[in-house]
mmCIF file of the C-alpha atoms, coordinates in Angstrom:
data_MODEL
# 
_entry.id   MODEL 
# 
loop_
_atom_site.group_PDB 
_atom_site.id 
_atom_site.type_symbol 
_atom_site.label_atom_id 
_atom_site.label_alt_id 
_atom_site.label_comp_id 
_atom_site.label_asym_id 
_atom_site.label_entity_id 
_atom_site.label_seq_id 
_atom_site.pdbx_PDB_ins_code 
_atom_site.Cartn_x 
_atom_site.Cartn_y 
_atom_site.Cartn_z 
_atom_site.occupancy 
_atom_site.B_iso_or_equiv 
_atom_site.pdbx_formal_charge 
_atom_site.auth_seq_id 
_atom_site.auth_comp_id 
_atom_site.auth_asym_id 
_atom_site.auth_atom_id 
_atom_site.pdbx_PDB_model_num 
ATOM 1  C CA . MET A 1 1  ? 2.920   -7.452  24.627  1.00 0.00 ? 1  MET A CA 1 
ATOM 2  C CA . ARG A 1 2  ? -0.358  -8.078  22.426  1.00 0.00 ? 2  ARG A CA 1 
ATOM 3  C CA . LYS A 1 3  ? -3.573  -7.934  24.196  1.00 0.00 ? 3  LYS A CA 1 
ATOM 4  C CA . SER A 1 4  ? -5.238  -11.876 24.200  1.00 0.00 ? 4  SER A CA 1 
ATOM 5  C CA . HIS A 1 5  ? -8.835  -11.039 24.256  1.00 0.00 ? 5  HIS A CA 1 
ATOM 6  C CA . GLY A 1 6  ? -11.269 -7.903  23.384  1.00 0.00 ? 6  GLY A CA 1 
ATOM 7  C CA . PRO A 1 7  ? -10.679 -5.458  20.297  1.00 0.00 ? 7  PRO A CA 1 
ATOM 8  C CA . ALA A 1 8  ? -7.131  -4.392  19.384  1.00 0.00 ? 8  ALA A CA 1 
ATOM 9  C CA . PHE A 1 9  ? -6.249  -0.841  20.463  1.00 0.00 ? 9  PHE A CA 1 
ATOM 10 C CA . ARG A 1 10 ? -5.092  0.024   17.145  1.00 0.00 ? 10 ARG A CA 1 
ATOM 11 C CA . LYS A 1 11 ? -5.573  -1.578  13.579  1.00 0.00 ? 11 LYS A CA 1 
ATOM 12 C CA . GLU A 1 12 ? -2.658  -3.335  12.515  1.00 0.00 ? 12 GLU A CA 1 
ATOM 13 C CA . LEU A 1 13 ? -1.199  -3.650  8.776   1.00 0.00 ? 13 LEU A CA 1 
ATOM 14 C CA . MET A 1 14 ? -1.770  -7.275  7.758   1.00 0.00 ? 14 MET A CA 1 
ATOM 15 C CA . LYS A 1 15 ? 0.209   -9.077  5.193   1.00 0.00 ? 15 LYS A CA 1 
ATOM 16 C CA . LEU A 1 16 ? -1.526  -9.129  1.761   1.00 0.00 ? 16 LEU A CA 1 
ATOM 17 C CA . MET A 1 17 ? -0.587  -10.860 -1.391  1.00 0.00 ? 17 MET A CA 1 
ATOM 18 C CA . GLU A 1 18 ? -1.991  -10.846 -4.928  1.00 0.00 ? 18 GLU A CA 1 
ATOM 19 C CA . CYS A 1 19 ? -4.832  -13.148 -5.534  1.00 0.00 ? 19 CYS A CA 1 
ATOM 20 C CA . GLY A 1 20 ? -3.592  -16.441 -6.887  1.00 0.00 ? 20 GLY A CA 1 
ATOM 21 C CA . ILE A 1 21 ? -6.594  -16.937 -9.185  1.00 0.00 ? 21 ILE A CA 1 
ATOM 22 C CA . CYS A 1 22 ? -6.944  -13.633 -10.927 1.00 0.00 ? 22 CYS A CA 1 
ATOM 23 C CA . ARG A 1 23 ? -3.363  -12.489 -10.235 1.00 0.00 ? 23 ARG A CA 1 
ATOM 24 C CA . GLY A 1 24 ? -4.303  -9.229  -9.167  1.00 0.00 ? 24 GLY A CA 1 
ATOM 25 C CA . THR A 1 25 ? -6.575  -8.315  -11.904 1.00 0.00 ? 25 THR A CA 1 
ATOM 26 C CA . THR A 1 26 ? -9.857  -8.451  -10.003 1.00 0.00 ? 26 THR A CA 1 
ATOM 27 C CA . VAL A 1 27 ? -11.729 -10.267 -12.736 1.00 0.00 ? 27 VAL A CA 1 
ATOM 28 C CA . THR A 1 28 ? -11.437 -13.739 -13.971 1.00 0.00 ? 28 THR A CA 1 
ATOM 29 C CA . SER A 1 29 ? -12.325 -14.916 -17.844 1.00 0.00 ? 29 SER A CA 1 
ATOM 30 C CA . GLY A 1 30 ? -15.551 -16.271 -18.355 1.00 0.00 ? 30 GLY A CA 1 
ATOM 31 C CA . MET A 1 31 ? -16.944 -17.731 -21.610 1.00 0.00 ? 31 MET A CA 1 
ATOM 32 C CA . PHE A 1 32 ? -17.870 -14.392 -23.496 1.00 0.00 ? 32 PHE A CA 1 
ATOM 33 C CA . HIS A 1 33 ? -17.216 -11.974 -20.723 1.00 0.00 ? 33 HIS A CA 1 
ATOM 34 C CA . GLN A 1 34 ? -15.000 -11.157 -17.495 1.00 0.00 ? 34 GLN A CA 1 
ATOM 35 C CA . LEU A 1 35 ? -16.522 -11.872 -14.208 1.00 0.00 ? 35 LEU A CA 1 
ATOM 36 C CA . ASP A 1 36 ? -15.438 -10.612 -10.795 1.00 0.00 ? 36 ASP A CA 1 
ATOM 37 C CA . CYS A 1 37 ? -13.115 -12.818 -9.170  1.00 0.00 ? 37 CYS A CA 1 
ATOM 38 C CA . ILE A 1 38 ? -14.818 -14.510 -6.106  1.00 0.00 ? 38 ILE A CA 1 
ATOM 39 C CA . ALA A 1 39 ? -11.591 -16.041 -4.754  1.00 0.00 ? 39 ALA A CA 1 
ATOM 40 C CA . CYS A 1 40 ? -10.485 -12.396 -3.440  1.00 0.00 ? 40 CYS A CA 1 
ATOM 41 C CA . ASN A 1 41 ? -14.113 -10.600 -3.459  1.00 0.00 ? 41 ASN A CA 1 
ATOM 42 C CA . ALA A 1 42 ? -12.804 -8.754  -6.836  1.00 0.00 ? 42 ALA A CA 1 
ATOM 43 C CA . SER A 1 43 ? -9.968  -6.966  -4.683  1.00 0.00 ? 43 SER A CA 1 
ATOM 44 C CA . GLY A 1 44 ? -6.963  -8.446  -6.321  1.00 0.00 ? 44 GLY A CA 1 
ATOM 45 C CA . TRP A 1 45 ? -5.453  -9.071  -2.791  1.00 0.00 ? 45 TRP A CA 1 
ATOM 46 C CA . VAL A 1 46 ? -5.837  -11.983 -0.348  1.00 0.00 ? 46 VAL A CA 1 
ATOM 47 C CA . CYS A 1 47 ? -4.490  -12.459 3.101   1.00 0.00 ? 47 CYS A CA 1 
ATOM 48 C CA . ALA A 1 48 ? -0.911  -13.809 3.086   1.00 0.00 ? 48 ALA A CA 1 
ATOM 49 C CA . GLU A 1 49 ? -1.108  -15.834 6.246   1.00 0.00 ? 49 GLU A CA 1 
ATOM 50 C CA . THR A 1 50 ? -4.482  -17.681 5.394   1.00 0.00 ? 50 THR A CA 1 
ATOM 51 C CA . GLY A 1 51 ? -5.092  -17.028 1.652   1.00 0.00 ? 51 GLY A CA 1 
ATOM 52 C CA . ASP A 1 52 ? -8.884  -16.305 2.090   1.00 0.00 ? 52 ASP A CA 1 
ATOM 53 C CA . ALA A 1 53 ? -10.478 -13.302 0.689   1.00 0.00 ? 53 ALA A CA 1 
ATOM 54 C CA . LEU A 1 54 ? -10.876 -10.335 3.390   1.00 0.00 ? 54 LEU A CA 1 
ATOM 55 C CA . PRO A 1 55 ? -14.341 -8.513  3.944   1.00 0.00 ? 55 PRO A CA 1 
ATOM 56 C CA . ALA A 1 56 ? -14.801 -5.371  2.060   1.00 0.00 ? 56 ALA A CA 1 
ATOM 57 C CA . GLU A 1 57 ? -14.699 -3.166  5.067   1.00 0.00 ? 57 GLU A CA 1 
ATOM 58 C CA . VAL A 1 58 ? -11.326 -4.923  6.242   1.00 0.00 ? 58 VAL A CA 1 
ATOM 59 C CA . MET A 1 59 ? -9.791  -4.646  2.943   1.00 0.00 ? 59 MET A CA 1 
ATOM 60 C CA . VAL A 1 60 ? -10.644 -0.920  2.228   1.00 0.00 ? 60 VAL A CA 1 
ATOM 61 C CA . GLN A 1 61 ? -8.783  -0.137  5.698   1.00 0.00 ? 61 GLN A CA 1 
ATOM 62 C CA . GLN A 1 62 ? -5.932  -2.285  4.756   1.00 0.00 ? 62 GLN A CA 1 
ATOM 63 C CA . LEU A 1 63 ? -5.475  -0.633  1.263   1.00 0.00 ? 63 LEU A CA 1 
ATOM 64 C CA . SER A 1 64 ? -5.912  2.828   2.729   1.00 0.00 ? 64 SER A CA 1 
ATOM 65 C CA . MET A 1 65 ? -3.116  2.222   5.543   1.00 0.00 ? 65 MET A CA 1 
ATOM 66 C CA . ARG A 1 66 ? -0.930  0.999   2.772   1.00 0.00 ? 66 ARG A CA 1 
ATOM 67 C CA . LEU A 1 67 ? -1.634  3.848   0.336   1.00 0.00 ? 67 LEU A CA 1 
ATOM 68 C CA . ARG A 1 68 ? -0.747  6.456   3.254   1.00 0.00 ? 68 ARG A CA 1 
ATOM 69 C CA . ASN A 1 69 ? 2.361   4.782   4.366   1.00 0.00 ? 69 ASN A CA 1 
ATOM 70 C CA . THR A 1 70 ? 3.388   4.768   0.627   1.00 0.00 ? 70 THR A CA 1 
ATOM 71 C CA . THR A 1 71 ? 2.706   8.236   0.067   1.00 0.00 ? 71 THR A CA 1 
ATOM 72 C CA . ALA A 1 72 ? 4.532   9.201   3.132   1.00 0.00 ? 72 ALA A CA 1 
ATOM 73 C CA . ALA A 1 73 ? 7.676   7.179   2.309   1.00 0.00 ? 73 ALA A CA 1 
ATOM 74 C CA . LEU A 1 74 ? 7.269   8.630   -1.439  1.00 0.00 ? 74 LEU A CA 1 
ATOM 75 C CA . ALA A 1 75 ? 7.009   12.399  -0.159  1.00 0.00 ? 75 ALA A CA 1 
ATOM 76 C CA . ARG A 1 76 ? 9.867   11.465  2.239   1.00 0.00 ? 76 ARG A CA 1 
ATOM 77 C CA . ALA A 1 77 ? 12.016  10.577  -0.700  1.00 0.00 ? 77 ALA A CA 1 
ATOM 78 C CA . ASN A 1 78 ? 11.181  13.313  -2.929  1.00 0.00 ? 78 ASN A CA 1 
ATOM 79 C CA . ASN A 1 79 ? 11.936  16.013  -0.154  1.00 0.00 ? 79 ASN A CA 1 
ATOM 80 C CA . ARG A 1 80 ? 15.513  14.237  0.309   1.00 0.00 ? 80 ARG A CA 1 
ATOM 81 C CA . SER A 1 81 ? 16.376  14.176  -3.393  1.00 0.00 ? 81 SER A CA 1 
ATOM 82 C CA . THR A 1 82 ? 15.259  17.685  -3.736  1.00 0.00 ? 82 THR A CA 1 
ATOM 83 C CA . GLU A 1 83 ? 17.231  18.928  -0.910  1.00 0.00 ? 83 GLU A CA 1 
ATOM 84 C CA . GLU A 1 84 ? 20.459  17.152  -2.404  1.00 0.00 ? 84 GLU A CA 1 
ATOM 85 C CA . LEU A 1 85 ? 19.908  18.721  -5.689  1.00 0.00 ? 85 LEU A CA 1 
ATOM 86 C CA . ASN A 1 86 ? 20.116  22.227  -4.494  1.00 0.00 ? 86 ASN A CA 1 
ATOM 87 C CA . ASN A 1 87 ? 20.091  23.616  -1.075  1.00 0.00 ? 87 ASN A CA 1 
ATOM 88 C CA . ARG A 1 88 ? 19.740  27.408  -2.237  1.00 0.00 ? 88 ARG A CA 1 
ATOM 89 C CA . ARG A 1 89 ? 22.130  28.899  0.297   1.00 0.00 ? 89 ARG A CA 1 
ATOM 90 C CA . GLY A 1 90 ? 24.618  30.442  -2.159  1.00 0.00 ? 90 GLY A CA 1 
ATOM 91 C CA . ALA A 1 91 ? 24.901  33.408  -3.827  1.00 0.00 ? 91 ALA A CA 1 
ATOM 92 C CA . GLY A 1 92 ? 21.506  34.303  -5.798  1.00 0.00 ? 92 GLY A CA 1 
ATOM 93 C CA . GLY A 1 93 ? 20.103  30.930  -4.695  1.00 0.00 ? 93 GLY A CA 1 
ATOM 94 C CA . SER A 1 94 ? 22.729  28.963  -6.143  1.00 0.00 ? 94 SER A CA 1 
ATOM 95 C CA . HIS A 1 95 ? 23.991  25.782  -4.314  1.00 0.00 ? 95 HIS A CA 1 
ATOM 96 C CA . TYR A 1 96 ? 26.130  26.552  -1.568  1.00 0.00 ? 96 TYR A CA 1 
ATOM 97 C CA . THR A 1 97 ? 29.364  24.061  -1.451  1.00 0.00 ? 97 THR A CA 1 
ATOM 98 C CA . VAL A 1 98 ? 31.602  25.207  1.404   1.00 0.00 ? 98 VAL A CA 1 
ATOM 99 C CA . ASP A 1 99 ? 34.585  25.593  -0.617  1.00 0.00 ? 99 ASP A CA 1 
# 
């Protein structure tokens, strides 16, 4: 059940999408030089639900949460793959295969 008023107890991960103007590059091309994209506040990301740029404070929190989740998922995948390659339970630290 979601709260209907007051601040949230926990920050929730918002759906983000690449900026349609700069296509995630954070800059747009001017006549002679590149300019910061004003559609996404030079972050490369906008809110997927509204298409609006998020304030810098909110964007930093959202990207930090995404980075933390992605890093944890990579660590879990890396642990899983190394355990499957060699379990080091056999003689001399070799792979043990219950044969």
